[in-house]
C-alpha positions as CSV (number, residue, x, y, z in Angstrom):
1,M,7.1,126.3,219.4
2,I,9.1,125.7,216.4
3,E,11.7,122.9,218.3
4,D,8.6,121.2,219.6
5,A,6.6,120.9,216.2
6,K,9.6,120.0,214.0
7,P,9.5,115.7,215.2
8,V,5.9,116.1,214.0
9,L,6.1,117.7,211.0
10,A,9.1,115.8,209.8
11,E,6.7,112.5,209.9
12,D,5.0,114.3,206.3
13,P,7.8,114.2,203.9
14,V,6.8,117.5,202.1
15,M,7.1,119.1,205.2
16,A,10.4,117.5,206.2
17,E,11.9,119.3,202.9
18,L,10.4,122.9,204.3
19,L,11.9,122.6,207.5
20,E,15.4,121.5,206.1
21,K,14.8,124.3,203.6
22,H,13.9,127.3,206.1
23,D,14.5,129.3,209.4
24,L,11.4,130.1,210.5
25,P,12.4,133.5,213.3
26,A,10.8,133.4,216.5
27,L,7.1,135.4,216.3
28,D,7.4,138.9,217.3
29,E,6.0,139.8,220.7
30,H,3.9,142.4,219.2
31,R,1.4,144.2,221.4
32,E,-1.6,143.1,220.5
33,F,-3.7,146.2,219.1
34,E,-0.5,146.6,216.5
35,R,-0.5,143.2,215.2
36,L,-4.3,143.5,214.5
37,C,-3.4,146.8,212.4
38,V,-0.9,144.8,211.0
39,S,-3.6,142.2,209.6
40,I,-6.4,144.9,208.8
41,I,-4.0,146.7,206.8
42,N,-2.8,143.5,205.2
43,Q,-5.9,142.3,204.1
44,Q,-6.2,141.6,200.6
45,L,-2.8,143.1,199.5
46,S,0.4,141.0,198.3
47,S,3.2,141.3,201.1
48,A,5.0,143.8,199.0
49,S,2.2,146.5,199.0
50,A,0.8,146.0,202.5
51,A,4.6,146.3,204.2
52,A,4.8,149.8,202.1
53,V,1.2,151.1,203.1
54,R,2.0,149.7,207.0
55,E,5.6,151.2,206.8
56,R,4.0,155.0,205.9
57,V,0.9,154.3,208.2
58,F,2.9,153.2,211.1
59,E,5.4,156.3,210.4
60,H,2.1,158.7,210.4
61,L,0.7,157.5,214.1
62,E,4.3,157.4,215.5
63,T,3.0,154.9,218.2
64,V,0.6,152.4,217.0
65,T,-2.3,152.6,219.9
66,P,-6.0,152.9,219.8
67,A,-5.7,156.8,220.6
68,A,-3.3,157.4,218.1
69,V,-5.8,155.6,215.8
70,L,-8.7,157.6,216.6
71,D,-6.9,160.5,216.8
72,A,-5.2,160.2,213.2
73,D,-6.0,162.8,210.8
74,E,-7.0,161.0,208.4
75,A,-5.7,162.8,205.2
76,P,-2.4,161.5,206.1
77,L,-3.7,158.1,206.3
78,R,-5.2,158.2,203.1
79,D,-1.4,159.6,201.7
80,A,0.1,156.4,202.7
81,S,-2.6,154.6,200.5
82,L,-5.2,153.2,203.1
83,S,-8.4,153.0,202.1
84,G,-11.2,154.8,203.8
85,M,-12.5,151.6,204.2
86,K,-9.5,150.4,206.3
87,I,-9.4,153.5,208.1
88,E,-12.8,152.9,209.1
89,Y,-11.9,149.3,210.1
90,L,-8.6,150.6,211.9
91,Q,-10.8,153.2,214.1
92,H,-13.8,150.5,214.9
93,A,-10.9,147.8,216.3
94,A,-9.5,151.2,218.1
95,A,-12.2,151.7,220.0
96,A,-13.0,148.1,220.5
97,F,-9.7,147.9,221.9
98,Q,-10.4,150.8,224.3
99,E,-13.8,148.8,225.6
100,N,-12.4,145.2,226.1
101,N,-9.5,143.6,226.7
102,Y,-7.8,141.0,223.8
103,S,-4.8,140.3,225.2
104,R,-2.9,136.9,225.4
105,A,-3.7,136.5,228.8
106,A,-7.4,137.8,228.8
107,L,-8.3,135.2,226.2
108,A,-6.3,132.3,227.3
109,D,-9.1,130.6,228.4
110,H,-11.0,131.0,225.0
111,S,-11.4,128.5,222.6
112,A,-10.1,129.7,219.2
113,A,-13.9,129.4,218.0
114,E,-14.7,131.9,221.2
115,V,-11.9,134.4,219.8
116,I,-13.3,134.6,216.3
117,D,-16.6,135.1,217.5
118,E,-15.1,137.9,219.7
119,L,-13.1,139.3,217.2
120,T,-15.5,139.5,214.0
121,D,-18.1,141.2,215.7
122,I,-15.7,144.1,215.3
123,R,-16.8,145.9,212.0
124,G,-13.9,145.1,209.2
125,I,-12.7,142.1,211.1
126,G,-13.2,138.9,209.3
127,D,-12.5,135.4,209.5
128,W,-8.9,135.5,208.0
129,T,-8.2,138.4,210.3
130,A,-8.8,136.7,213.4
131,H,-7.2,133.7,212.2
132,M,-4.1,136.2,211.9
133,Y,-4.2,137.1,215.0
134,L,-4.9,133.6,216.6
135,L,-1.9,132.6,215.0
136,F,0.3,135.8,215.1
137,V,-0.5,137.2,218.7
138,L,-2.2,134.9,220.9
139,Q,0.1,132.3,219.3
140,R,-2.2,129.2,218.9
141,E,-0.3,126.1,218.1
142,D,-3.2,124.5,216.1
143,V,-4.9,127.2,213.7
144,L,-5.1,126.3,209.6
145,P,-5.6,129.9,208.1
146,L,-7.5,128.4,204.8
147,G,-8.8,131.8,204.4
148,D,-5.6,132.6,203.7
149,L,-4.5,132.5,199.7
150,A,-1.3,131.8,199.6
151,I,-1.8,129.0,202.0
152,R,-3.8,127.4,199.7
153,N,-1.7,128.1,197.3
154,G,1.2,127.1,198.6
155,I,-1.0,123.5,199.8
156,E,-1.7,122.9,196.0
157,Q,1.7,123.9,194.8
158,L,3.4,121.4,197.3
159,Y,0.9,118.8,197.8
160,A,-1.1,118.6,194.4
161,A,-0.5,116.2,191.5
162,D,0.7,118.5,188.4
163,G,-1.4,121.8,189.0
164,E,-4.4,119.8,190.2
165,S,-6.7,122.2,192.2
166,L,-7.6,121.1,195.9
167,T,-10.9,121.6,197.6
168,R,-10.6,123.0,201.4
169,E,-11.6,119.5,202.8
170,E,-8.9,117.9,201.0
171,M,-6.3,120.7,202.5
172,R,-7.3,120.1,206.0
173,D,-7.3,116.3,205.1
174,I,-3.3,116.6,204.7
175,A,-2.9,119.1,207.2
176,A,-4.4,116.7,209.8
177,A,-0.9,114.9,209.9
178,W,0.5,118.3,211.3
179,R,-2.2,118.4,214.2
180,P,-1.4,119.7,216.9
181,Y,0.7,122.5,215.1
182,R,-0.7,123.7,212.4
183,S,0.4,127.0,213.1
184,V,3.8,126.1,212.1
185,A,3.3,124.4,209.3
186,A,1.3,127.1,208.0
187,R,4.3,129.2,208.5
188,Y,6.6,127.0,206.7
189,I,4.0,127.0,203.4
190,W,4.2,130.8,203.8
191,A,8.3,131.0,204.0
192,E,8.3,128.6,200.9
193,Y,5.1,130.6,199.1
194,E,6.8,133.8,199.1
195,A,10.3,132.1,198.6
196,E,8.7,131.1,195.3
197,E,7.7,134.5,194.0
């Protein structure tokens, strides 16, 4: 996907600079449920904090499966700095994954809107988490996750004049040039934003 995207993204001079500056790794072939857990843990946390919490949680779970989450003792998860609400969200996701098939194959014929509708029916999964699932698990090529603060800040830093704010509509207009590879563009914006932190 990255190599296919480069000629399209390079038409945007700002994005062309990011292509030169950053090497994006291939997306990991995470198991679907594990990647969803990553997104739930990451909700409203900085990258560094989320990584530390995730490491401790996954160490306690040993294998990140719906059964492991549902069988897990809550005390060690709280000791790993996972909030009671996020424990509950992981449990709801685990129960949903035991009942339904959210794999890439099962959702291949679903539109992005349909995937978002299905995932956001699970308590604790909102638009942001559903967009992360579309991008990182289902590996859809044209996801623009404007619900992500780093993406919005990154677009503003790269495209706004003199620290001006941009509306989401203005950001969508900028991102129109990246179609049909807005997912790849988003990953370059994340790479740049994290490098600047």
